[in-house]
N, CA, C and O atoms as a MOPAC input file, in Angstrom:
PM7 MOZYME 1SCF
protein

 N      2.92600 1   -10.37200 1    35.32200 1
 C      3.45600 1    -9.64500 1    34.18500 1
 C      3.81900 1    -8.23800 1    34.63500 1
 O      3.03600 1    -7.55000 1    35.29100 1
 N      5.00100 1    -7.84100 1    34.27200 1
 C      5.46400 1    -6.50100 1    34.58700 1
 C      5.85200 1    -5.80500 1    33.29100 1
 O      6.58700 1    -6.36400 1    32.47600 1
 N      5.35900 1    -4.58500 1    33.10000 1
 C      5.70400 1    -3.76300 1    31.94700 1
 C      6.52800 1    -2.58100 1    32.40800 1
 O      6.15400 1    -1.87700 1    33.34600 1
 N      7.64000 1    -2.36900 1    31.74900 1
 C      8.39800 1    -1.14400 1    31.94300 1
 C      8.63900 1    -0.55600 1    30.55900 1
 O      8.72200 1    -1.29200 1    29.57500 1
 N      8.75000 1     0.75300 1    30.48000 1
 C      8.96900 1     1.34900 1    29.16900 1
 C      9.84200 1     2.58600 1    29.27300 1
 O      9.96900 1     3.21800 1    30.32200 1
 N     10.44100 1     2.89900 1    28.12000 1
 C     11.26400 1     4.10000 1    27.99400 1
 C     11.18400 1     4.59600 1    26.55600 1
 O     10.88300 1     3.82700 1    25.64300 1
 N     11.45000 1     5.86300 1    26.36300 1
 C     11.38400 1     6.46800 1    25.04100 1
 C     12.76500 1     6.41500 1    24.39600 1
 O     13.76700 1     6.77300 1    25.01600 1
 N     12.80500 1     5.96400 1    23.14500 1
 C     14.02500 1     5.98000 1    22.33400 1
 C     13.62100 1     6.51200 1    20.96800 1
 O     12.89700 1     5.84800 1    20.22700 1
 N     14.08200 1     7.68800 1    20.64100 1
 C     13.73400 1     8.36700 1    19.40200 1
 C     12.21400 1     8.45500 1    19.26800 1
 O     11.54900 1     8.99700 1    20.15100 1
 N     11.65400 1     7.92600 1    18.16900 1
 C     10.19300 1     7.99800 1    18.01100 1
 C      9.52700 1     6.67400 1    18.37300 1
 O      8.48300 1     6.32100 1    17.82500 1
 N     10.14200 1     5.95400 1    19.29600 1
 C      9.60900 1     4.67900 1    19.78200 1
 C      9.50100 1     4.67800 1    21.29500 1
 O     10.28500 1     5.31500 1    21.99900 1
 N      8.51400 1     3.94900 1    21.76800 1
 C      8.44800 1     3.57400 1    23.17400 1
 C      8.89200 1     2.11500 1    23.22100 1
 O      8.25900 1     1.24800 1    22.61900 1
 N      9.97700 1     1.85100 1    23.93300 1
 C     10.46400 1     0.48900 1    24.10100 1
 C      9.78900 1    -0.07200 1    25.34500 1
 O      9.97700 1     0.43600 1    26.45100 1
 N      8.99700 1    -1.13100 1    25.15100 1
 C      8.24500 1    -1.75200 1    26.23800 1
 C      8.87300 1    -3.10600 1    26.54300 1
 O      8.95700 1    -3.97300 1    25.67300 1
 N      9.31000 1    -3.27800 1    27.78100 1
 C      9.88600 1    -4.55100 1    28.22400 1
 C      8.78000 1    -5.37700 1    28.88100 1
 O      8.13400 1    -4.94100 1    29.83400 1
 N      8.58500 1    -6.57500 1    28.34500 1
 C      7.61200 1    -7.51100 1    28.91000 1
 C      8.36600 1    -8.48000 1    29.81100 1
 O      9.33600 1    -9.10600 1    29.38300 1
 N      7.92000 1    -8.60200 1    31.05600 1
 C      8.61000 1    -9.46200 1    32.01800 1
 C      7.58200 1   -10.36300 1    32.69500 1
 O      6.66400 1    -9.88000 1    33.35900 1
 N      7.74200 1   -11.67800 1    32.52400 1
 C      6.82600 1   -12.62000 1    33.15800 1
 C      6.01500 1   -13.38100 1    32.13700 1
 O      6.52200 1   -13.74000 1    31.07500 1
 N      4.76000 1   -13.62900 1    32.45300 1
 C      3.86000 1   -14.38400 1    31.59200 1
 C      2.72600 1   -13.49400 1    31.10600 1
 O      2.10000 1   -12.77800 1    31.88800 1
 N      2.47800 1   -13.54900 1    29.82600 1
 C      1.35300 1   -12.82000 1    29.23600 1
 C      0.28400 1   -13.86500 1    28.90600 1
 O      0.32000 1   -14.51500 1    27.86100 1
 N     -0.66500 1   -14.00100 1    29.83100 1
 C     -1.69900 1   -15.02400 1    29.69800 1
 C     -3.06000 1   -14.43300 1    30.02300 1
 O     -3.19900 1   -13.22600 1    30.21900 1
 N     -4.05200 1   -15.29400 1    30.07800 1
 C     -5.43300 1   -14.86100 1    30.30200 1
 C     -5.59800 1   -14.02000 1    31.56000 1
 O     -6.38100 1   -13.07100 1    31.58100 1
 N     -4.86500 1   -14.36700 1    32.59700 1
 C     -5.05100 1   -13.67000 1    33.87900 1
 C     -4.58900 1   -12.21200 1    33.84800 1
 O     -5.02400 1   -11.41900 1    34.68200 1
 N     -3.71700 1   -11.84300 1    32.90600 1
 C     -3.21100 1   -10.47000 1    32.87400 1
 C     -3.45100 1    -9.75900 1    31.54000 1
 O     -3.11500 1    -8.58300 1    31.40100 1
 N     -4.02400 1   -10.45400 1    30.56800 1
 C     -4.17700 1    -9.86500 1    29.23400 1
 C     -4.93000 1    -8.53900 1    29.25000 1
 O     -4.49300 1    -7.57000 1    28.62900 1
 N     -6.04000 1    -8.49100 1    29.94300 1
 C     -6.82600 1    -7.24800 1    29.97900 1
 C     -6.04600 1    -6.11600 1    30.64500 1
 O     -6.08700 1    -4.97600 1    30.18500 1
 N     -5.34300 1    -6.43000 1    31.71700 1
 C     -4.52400 1    -5.42700 1    32.40200 1
 C     -3.41600 1    -4.90300 1    31.48500 1
 O     -3.13800 1    -3.70400 1    31.46500 1
 N     -2.79200 1    -5.79400 1    30.73600 1
 C     -1.73300 1    -5.38600 1    29.80200 1
 C     -2.31600 1    -4.51200 1    28.69800 1
 O     -1.70700 1    -3.51200 1    28.31800 1
 N     -3.48800 1    -4.87500 1    28.17700 1
 C     -4.15600 1    -4.03700 1    27.18000 1
 C     -4.40300 1    -2.63100 1    27.72800 1
 O     -4.17500 1    -1.64100 1    27.03400 1
 N     -4.86200 1    -2.55000 1    28.95700 1
 C     -5.10300 1    -1.24100 1    29.57800 1
 C     -3.80300 1    -0.45900 1    29.74000 1
 O     -3.78200 1     0.75500 1    29.54000 1
 N     -2.72200 1    -1.14300 1    30.09900 1
 C     -1.41900 1    -0.47800 1    30.21100 1
 C     -0.99300 1     0.09200 1    28.85800 1
 O     -0.49300 1     1.21500 1    28.78400 1
 N     -1.19200 1    -0.68500 1    27.78700 1
 C     -0.83400 1    -0.20500 1    26.45900 1
 C     -1.73600 1     0.93900 1    26.02600 1
 O     -1.26800 1     1.88100 1    25.38600 1
 N     -2.99600 1     0.87800 1    26.35600 1
 C     -3.90200 1     1.98100 1    26.03500 1
 C     -3.42200 1     3.27000 1    26.70500 1
 O     -3.47800 1     4.34600 1    26.10900 1
 N     -2.95400 1     3.15000 1    27.93800 1
 C     -2.42600 1     4.32300 1    28.65000 1
 C     -1.15300 1     4.84000 1    27.98800 1
 O     -0.98800 1     6.04800 1    27.81400 1
 N     -0.25500 1     3.93200 1    27.61800 1
 C      0.98300 1     4.33400 1    26.94500 1
 C      0.64800 1     5.04200 1    25.63000 1
 O      1.20700 1     6.09500 1    25.32600 1
 N     -0.26400 1     4.45900 1    24.85700 1
 C     -0.63400 1     5.04900 1    23.57500 1
 C     -1.33800 1     6.39000 1    23.73100 1
 O     -1.20600 1     7.26100 1    22.87100 1
 N     -2.08200 1     6.56700 1    24.81300 1
 C     -2.72800 1     7.86700 1    25.02200 1
 C     -1.71200 1     8.92300 1    25.46000 1
 O     -1.85800 1    10.09900 1    25.12400 1
 N     -0.68600 1     8.51200 1    26.20700 1
 C      0.36700 1     9.45000 1    26.62600 1
 C      1.30300 1     9.80800 1    25.47800 1
 O      1.81000 1    10.92800 1    25.40900 1
 N      1.52900 1     8.85800 1    24.58100 1
 C      2.48400 1     9.03700 1    23.48000 1
 C      1.82300 1     8.67600 1    22.15400 1
 O      2.23400 1     7.70400 1    21.52000 1
 N      0.81500 1     9.42300 1    21.71500 1
 C      0.04600 1     9.03800 1    20.53000 1
 C      0.83200 1     9.09100 1    19.22300 1
 O      0.42600 1     8.46600 1    18.24300 1
 N      1.92900 1     9.81000 1    19.18500 1
 C      2.68700 1     9.95500 1    17.94100 1
 C      3.88300 1     9.01200 1    17.85600 1
 O      4.67400 1     9.09400 1    16.91700 1
 N      4.01700 1     8.11800 1    18.83100 1
 C      5.18600 1     7.23800 1    18.84800 1
 C      4.82500 1     5.81100 1    18.44900 1
 O      3.68400 1     5.37100 1    18.58400 1
 N      5.82800 1     5.11400 1    17.95900 1
 C      5.73100 1     3.70000 1    17.61500 1
 C      6.08500 1     2.87300 1    18.84000 1
 O      6.51900 1     3.42000 1    19.85500 1
 N      5.90400 1     1.55200 1    18.75400 1
 C      6.19000 1     0.66200 1    19.88600 1
 C      7.21800 1    -0.38800 1    19.46400 1
 O      7.12300 1    -0.97500 1    18.38600 1
 N      8.19200 1    -0.60800 1    20.32800 1
 C      9.13400 1    -1.71100 1    20.20200 1
 C      8.95400 1    -2.59000 1    21.42800 1
 O      9.22400 1    -2.16400 1    22.55100 1
 N      8.49100 1    -3.83100 1    21.20800 1
 C      8.32000 1    -4.77800 1    22.30600 1
 C      9.61000 1    -5.56000 1    22.50600 1
 O     10.06600 1    -6.26400 1    21.60600 1
 N     10.19300 1    -5.43100 1    23.68700 1
 C     11.36800 1    -6.21800 1    24.03600 1
 C     10.87400 1    -7.42100 1    24.84100 1
 O     10.39700 1    -7.27800 1    25.96600 1
 N     10.99900 1    -8.61100 1    24.24000 1
 C     10.46300 1    -9.82900 1    24.84500 1
 C     11.53100 1   -10.67800 1    25.53400 1
 O     11.30700 1   -11.85700 1    25.80600 1
 N     12.66900 1   -10.09300 1    25.81200 1
 C     13.77000 1   -10.85900 1    26.41600 1
 C     13.33400 1   -11.58300 1    27.68800 1
 O     13.74500 1   -12.72000 1    27.91800 1
 N     12.51600 1   -10.95000 1    28.50700 1
 C     12.11400 1   -11.53100 1    29.79000 1
 C     10.68800 1   -12.07400 1    29.79100 1
 O     10.11900 1   -12.32700 1    30.85300 1
 N     10.10900 1   -12.25400 1    28.59600 1
 C      8.78500 1   -12.85000 1    28.49900 1
 C      8.93900 1   -14.36500 1    28.60500 1
 O      9.53500 1   -15.00100 1    27.73600 1
 N      8.40400 1   -14.92400 1    29.66300 1
 C      8.57300 1   -16.35500 1    29.94200 1
 C      7.52800 1   -17.22000 1    29.25700 1
 O      7.81500 1   -18.34900 1    28.85900 1
 N      6.31400 1   -16.69400 1    29.11700 1
 C      5.21800 1   -17.48900 1    28.57000 1
 C      4.23400 1   -16.57600 1    27.86300 1
 O      3.95100 1   -15.47200 1    28.32600 1
 N      3.71500 1   -17.04800 1    26.73800 1
 C      2.71000 1   -16.31100 1    25.98300 1
 C      1.56100 1   -17.26000 1    25.65300 1
 O      1.75800 1   -18.26400 1    24.96900 1
 N      0.36400 1   -16.94200 1    26.13700 1
 C     -0.81100 1   -17.76300 1    25.83300 1
 C     -1.49500 1   -17.20200 1    24.58900 1
 O     -1.08300 1   -16.17500 1    24.04800 1
 N     -2.54300 1   -17.89000 1    24.14600 1
 C     -3.29800 1   -17.41300 1    22.99000 1
 C     -3.95700 1   -16.05900 1    23.27000 1
 O     -4.06100 1   -15.22700 1    22.36900 1
 N     -4.39800 1   -15.83200 1    24.50400 1
 C     -4.99400 1   -14.52800 1    24.81800 1
 C     -3.91600 1   -13.44100 1    24.86700 1
 O     -4.18300 1   -12.28500 1    24.54300 1
 N     -2.71500 1   -13.80900 1    25.26800 1
 C     -1.60500 1   -12.86200 1    25.23200 1
 C     -1.24500 1   -12.49600 1    23.80300 1
 O     -0.97700 1   -11.33200 1    23.50300 1
 N     -1.23900 1   -13.48200 1    22.92600 1
 C     -0.97600 1   -13.23100 1    21.50900 1
 C     -2.06600 1   -12.33100 1    20.93100 1
 O     -1.77600 1   -11.42500 1    20.14900 1
 N     -3.31500 1   -12.57800 1    21.31400 1
 C     -4.41400 1   -11.73100 1    20.85300 1
 C     -4.19200 1   -10.28200 1    21.28800 1
 O     -4.48700 1    -9.35300 1    20.53600 1
 N     -3.67600 1   -10.09300 1    22.48900 1
 C     -3.38300 1    -8.74700 1    22.98700 1
 C     -2.34700 1    -8.06400 1    22.10000 1
 O     -2.51300 1    -6.90100 1    21.73200 1
 N     -1.28600 1    -8.77700 1    21.75700 1
 C     -0.22700 1    -8.20600 1    20.91400 1
 C     -0.77200 1    -7.89000 1    19.52000 1
 O     -0.45400 1    -6.84500 1    18.95300 1
 N     -1.58100 1    -8.77800 1    18.97400 1
 C     -2.18700 1    -8.53900 1    17.66300 1
 C     -3.11300 1    -7.32300 1    17.72200 1
 O     -3.15100 1    -6.52900 1    16.78300 1
 N     -3.84800 1    -7.17500 1    18.80300 1
 C     -4.73800 1    -6.02500 1    18.98600 1
 C     -3.94800 1    -4.71800 1    19.04000 1
 O     -4.34600 1    -3.72300 1    18.43400 1
 N     -2.84400 1    -4.72300 1    19.75600 1
 C     -1.99800 1    -3.53200 1    19.85100 1
 C     -1.45100 1    -3.16300 1    18.47300 1
 O     -1.42300 1    -1.99200 1    18.09400 1
 N     -1.01600 1    -4.18800 1    17.72700 1
 C     -0.52800 1    -3.94700 1    16.36800 1
 C     -1.63000 1    -3.29200 1    15.53100 1
 O     -1.36600 1    -2.33800 1    14.79900 1
 N     -2.86600 1    -3.79900 1    15.63400 1
 C     -3.97400 1    -3.24000 1    14.87300 1
 C     -4.23200 1    -1.77600 1    15.19600 1
 O     -4.47200 1    -0.96400 1    14.30200 1
 N     -4.18200 1    -1.45200 1    16.46800 1
 C     -4.37300 1    -0.06300 1    16.89300 1
 C     -3.29500 1     0.82800 1    16.28600 1
 O     -3.59000 1     1.91500 1    15.79000 1
 N     -2.04200 1     0.36500 1    16.32600 1
 C     -0.93800 1     1.14900 1    15.78300 1
 C     -1.03900 1     1.29800 1    14.26500 1
 O     -0.80400 1     2.38300 1    13.73400 1
 N     -1.38400 1     0.22900 1    13.57300 1
 C     -1.52400 1     0.28600 1    12.11300 1
 C     -2.60600 1     1.29600 1    11.73600 1
 O     -2.43500 1     2.06100 1    10.78600 1
 N     -3.71500 1     1.30300 1    12.47200 1
 C     -4.78900 1     2.26600 1    12.20800 1
 C     -4.31000 1     3.70800 1    12.36400 1
 O     -4.86600 1     4.61900 1    11.74900 1
 N     -3.28100 1     3.91700 1    13.18300 1
 C     -2.73300 1     5.25200 1    13.41400 1
 C     -1.48700 1     5.51500 1    12.57300 1
 O     -0.78400 1     6.49900 1    12.80100 1
 N     -1.20300 1     4.62900 1    11.58900 1
 C      0.00100 1     4.71300 1    10.75500 1
 C      1.28100 1     4.65700 1    11.58100 1
 O      2.26600 1     5.32800 1    11.27000 1
 N      1.25400 1     3.86000 1    12.62200 1
 C      2.42000 1     3.65700 1    13.49000 1
 C      2.86600 1     2.20300 1    13.38000 1
 O      2.14600 1     1.35800 1    12.84800 1
 N      4.06500 1     1.92400 1    13.89200 1
 C      4.63500 1     0.59300 1    13.78100 1
 C      4.74100 1    -0.10400 1    15.12400 1
 O      4.85400 1     0.53000 1    16.17300 1
 N      4.70200 1    -1.42300 1    15.06000 1
 C      5.01000 1    -2.26700 1    16.20600 1
 C      6.14200 1    -3.18700 1    15.77500 1
 O      5.99000 1    -3.98000 1    14.84500 1
 N      7.27300 1    -3.07600 1    16.45300 1
 C      8.41000 1    -3.96000 1    16.20700 1
 C      8.62300 1    -4.80500 1    17.45200 1
 O      8.23000 1    -4.42900 1    18.55600 1
 N      9.25800 1    -5.96200 1    17.24900 1
 C      9.51100 1    -6.88800 1    18.35100 1
 C     10.98600 1    -7.27500 1    18.33300 1
 O     11.57200 1    -7.46800 1    17.26800 1
 N     11.58200 1    -7.38600 1    19.51800 1
 C     12.94900 1    -7.88400 1    19.61000 1
 C     13.06700 1    -8.87500 1    20.76300 1
 O     12.22100 1    -8.93500 1    21.65600 1
 N     14.13900 1    -9.64100 1    20.71000 1
 C     14.43800 1   -10.66000 1    21.73800 1
 C     13.31100 1   -11.68400 1    21.88200 1
 O     12.94800 1   -12.07000 1    22.99300 1
 N     12.76400 1   -12.11700 1    20.74500 1
 C     11.70000 1   -13.10600 1    20.80000 1
 C     12.32700 1   -14.48100 1    21.03900 1
 O     13.09100 1   -14.97900 1    20.21200 1
 N     11.99700 1   -15.08000 1    22.17000 1
 C     12.51600 1   -16.39800 1    22.50000 1
 C     11.90400 1   -17.48100 1    21.62300 1
 O     10.87600 1   -17.26500 1    20.98000 1
 N     12.53500 1   -18.63100 1    21.60300 1
 C     12.09600 1   -19.74100 1    20.75200 1
 C     10.65200 1   -20.15300 1    21.03400 1
 O      9.87500 1   -20.34100 1    20.09700 1
 N     10.27900 1   -20.29500 1    22.30500 1
 C      8.91500 1   -20.71600 1    22.64400 1
 C      7.87400 1   -19.72000 1    22.15000 1
 O      6.83200 1   -20.10400 1    21.61700 1
 N      8.16800 1   -18.44300 1    22.33400 1
 C      7.24300 1   -17.40300 1    21.88200 1
 C      7.20000 1   -17.37900 1    20.35300 1
 O      6.12800 1   -17.25900 1    19.76100 1
 N      8.35500 1   -17.49300 1    19.72500 1
 C      8.40200 1   -17.50000 1    18.25600 1
 C      7.60900 1   -18.68100 1    17.69800 1
 O      6.92800 1   -18.54300 1    16.68200 1
 N      7.69100 1   -19.83700 1    18.35300 1
 C      6.92100 1   -21.00400 1    17.91200 1
 C      5.42600 1   -20.70300 1    17.88900 1
 O      4.72200 1   -21.11800 1    16.96900 1
 N      4.94100 1   -19.98500 1    18.89500 1
 C      3.51600 1   -19.62900 1    18.94900 1
 C      3.15200 1   -18.70800 1    17.78900 1
 O      2.11300 1   -18.88600 1    17.15300 1
 N      4.00400 1   -17.72700 1    17.51500 1
 C      3.76300 1   -16.82000 1    16.39200 1
 C      3.75800 1   -17.59300 1    15.06900 1
 O      2.93100 1   -17.32900 1    14.19600 1
 N      4.68000 1   -18.54400 1    14.92700 1
 C      4.75600 1   -19.32400 1    13.69300 1
 C      3.56700 1   -20.27600 1    13.54800 1
 O      2.97800 1   -20.37600 1    12.47200 1
 N      3.21500 1   -20.97000 1    14.62100 1
 C      2.10500 1   -21.93000 1    14.56200 1
 C      0.78600 1   -21.25800 1    14.20000 1
 O     -0.04900 1   -21.84300 1    13.51000 1
 N      0.60600 1   -20.03300 1    14.66800 1
 C     -0.63600 1   -19.30800 1    14.39000 1
 C     -0.54000 1   -18.48300 1    13.10200 1
 O     -1.48400 1   -17.79100 1    12.72000 1
 N      0.60900 1   -18.57300 1    12.45000 1
 C      0.83300 1   -17.92100 1    11.15400 1
 C      0.70100 1   -16.39500 1    11.20300 1
 O      0.23300 1   -15.78200 1    10.24400 1
 N      1.10800 1   -15.79100 1    12.30700 1
 C      1.06000 1   -14.32800 1    12.40200 1
 C      2.45600 1   -13.69700 1    12.41600 1
 O      2.57900 1   -12.47200 1    12.43100 1
 N      3.49500 1   -14.51200 1    12.41100 1
 C      4.86200 1   -13.98000 1    12.50700 1
 C      5.15300 1   -12.97900 1    11.39300 1
 O      5.80500 1   -11.96200 1    11.63100 1
 N      4.67900 1   -13.25500 1    10.18600 1
 C      4.97800 1   -12.38300 1     9.04500 1
 C      4.32200 1   -11.01400 1     9.13300 1
 O      4.65700 1   -10.12000 1     8.35600 1
 N      3.40100 1   -10.83700 1    10.05900 1
 C      2.75200 1    -9.54100 1    10.23000 1
 C      3.55200 1    -8.60100 1    11.12200 1
 O      3.16500 1    -7.44800 1    11.31700 1
 N      4.66500 1    -9.08700 1    11.66400 1
 C      5.47400 1    -8.30700 1    12.60400 1
 C      6.90100 1    -8.16400 1    12.09600 1
 O      7.43100 1    -9.04900 1    11.42400 1
 N      7.51500 1    -7.02700 1    12.43400 1
 C      8.93700 1    -6.83900 1    12.18600 1
 C      9.66000 1    -7.30800 1    13.44000 1
 O      9.53400 1    -6.71000 1    14.50800 1
 N     10.42200 1    -8.39200 1    13.29200 1
 C     11.08200 1    -9.02000 1    14.43400 1
 C     12.59500 1    -8.87700 1    14.27400 1
 O     13.14800 1    -9.14400 1    13.20700 1
 N     13.24800 1    -8.45600 1    15.34600 1
 C     14.68800 1    -8.25100 1    15.36000 1
 C     15.32000 1    -9.11800 1    16.44300 1
 O     14.70200 1    -9.42800 1    17.46200 1
 N     16.55900 1    -9.49400 1    16.19400 1
 C     17.28100 1   -10.34800 1    17.13000 1
 C     17.41000 1    -9.68400 1    18.49800 1
 O     17.18700 1   -10.31900 1    19.52900 1
 N     17.77100 1    -8.40500 1    18.49600 1
 C     17.97300 1    -7.70300 1    19.76000 1
 C     17.53800 1    -6.24600 1    19.62800 1
 O     17.20200 1    -5.77000 1    18.54400 1
 N     17.55500 1    -5.56800 1    20.74500 1
 C     17.09500 1    -4.17700 1    20.77200 1
 C     17.99100 1    -3.27500 1    19.93300 1
 O     17.50700 1    -2.36300 1    19.26200 1
 N     19.30300 1    -3.52900 1    19.96900 1
 C     20.23200 1    -2.69900 1    19.18800 1
 C     19.91300 1    -2.74000 1    17.70200 1
 O     19.89300 1    -1.69800 1    17.04800 1
 N     19.66200 1    -3.93500 1    17.15500 1
 C     19.36500 1    -4.02500 1    15.72000 1
 C     18.02200 1    -3.37300 1    15.39900 1
 O     17.86800 1    -2.77900 1    14.33200 1
 N     17.06100 1    -3.47300 1    16.29300 1
 C     15.77700 1    -2.80900 1    16.08000 1
 C     15.95600 1    -1.29600 1    16.09300 1
 O     15.38600 1    -0.59200 1    15.25800 1
 N     16.73800 1    -0.80200 1    17.02900 1
 C     16.98100 1     0.63900 1    17.11500 1
 C     17.78800 1     1.12200 1    15.92100 1
 O     17.54500 1     2.21600 1    15.41200 1
 N     18.75900 1     0.31000 1    15.46200 1
 C     19.50700 1     0.67800 1    14.25500 1
 C     18.57300 1     0.79900 1    13.06000 1
 O     18.75100 1     1.67800 1    12.21800 1
 N     17.57500 1    -0.08300 1    12.98300 1
 C     16.62200 1     0.01500 1    11.87500 1
 C     15.84500 1     1.32700 1    11.96200 1
 O     15.51100 1     1.92500 1    10.93900 1
 N     15.56200 1     1.76700 1    13.17700 1
 C     14.90600 1     3.06000 1    13.37800 1
 C     15.80100 1     4.17500 1    12.87300 1
 O     15.35300 1     5.06500 1    12.15100 1
 N     17.07800 1     4.12100 1    13.25900 1
 C     18.02900 1     5.13000 1    12.82500 1
 C     18.17800 1     5.12200 1    11.30000 1
 O     18.27300 1     6.18100 1    10.68100 1
 N     18.19900 1     3.92500 1    10.69400 1
 C     18.33100 1     3.80800 1     9.23900 1
 C     17.15000 1     4.46400 1     8.55100 1
 O     17.32300 1     5.15300 1     7.54500 1
 N     15.94100 1     4.25900 1     9.08300 1
 C     14.75800 1     4.89600 1     8.49000 1
 C     14.87400 1     6.40900 1     8.54700 1
 O     14.50900 1     7.09600 1     7.59300 1
 N     15.37900 1     6.93400 1     9.65600 1
 C     15.51100 1     8.37800 1     9.78500 1
 C     16.52400 1     8.91500 1     8.79000 1
 O     16.31400 1     9.98500 1     8.21900 1
 N     17.62600 1     8.19300 1     8.56700 1
 C     18.64500 1     8.61600 1     7.59900 1
 C     18.04200 1     8.60900 1     6.18600 1
 O     18.25800 1     9.53500 1     5.40400 1
 N     17.28500 1     7.55300 1     5.87400 1
 C     16.68500 1     7.44100 1     4.55000 1
 C     15.67800 1     8.54500 1     4.27300 1
 O     15.49500 1     8.94800 1     3.12400 1
 N     15.02200 1     9.03900 1     5.32400 1
 C     13.97800 1    10.03600 1     5.14400 1
 C     14.53600 1    11.44000 1     4.97800 1
 O     13.80400 1    12.33600 1     4.55800 1
 N     15.78700 1    11.66000 1     5.28800 1
 C     16.38100 1    13.01200 1     5.21300 1
 C     16.63300 1    13.42700 1     3.76900 1
 O     17.12500 1    14.52700 1     3.52000 1

């Protein structure tokens, strides 16, 4: 699993590349803890375009990250969710707890729309 990230407005866009499974879940959690400590006032957008596999422990990691952000009044959005990954979210009935966008552009546009609405 490889994580790369960049800042876009008040979001950190995190690209997940590879498999998020038991063997890397703890490491990914630690990476997110570091990102959140560096950028405590920012929201997270997970770009799953290159996520090949998601296990139940990987899903638990994503749910945990969402919980941390919600506790801080921050958001977690997801984009480029592939069919296999979406099936896991649907089967476990957690899909409705996430804001999911087709692609990064539409997710970022939603960010821009929120900023316009708040002015």
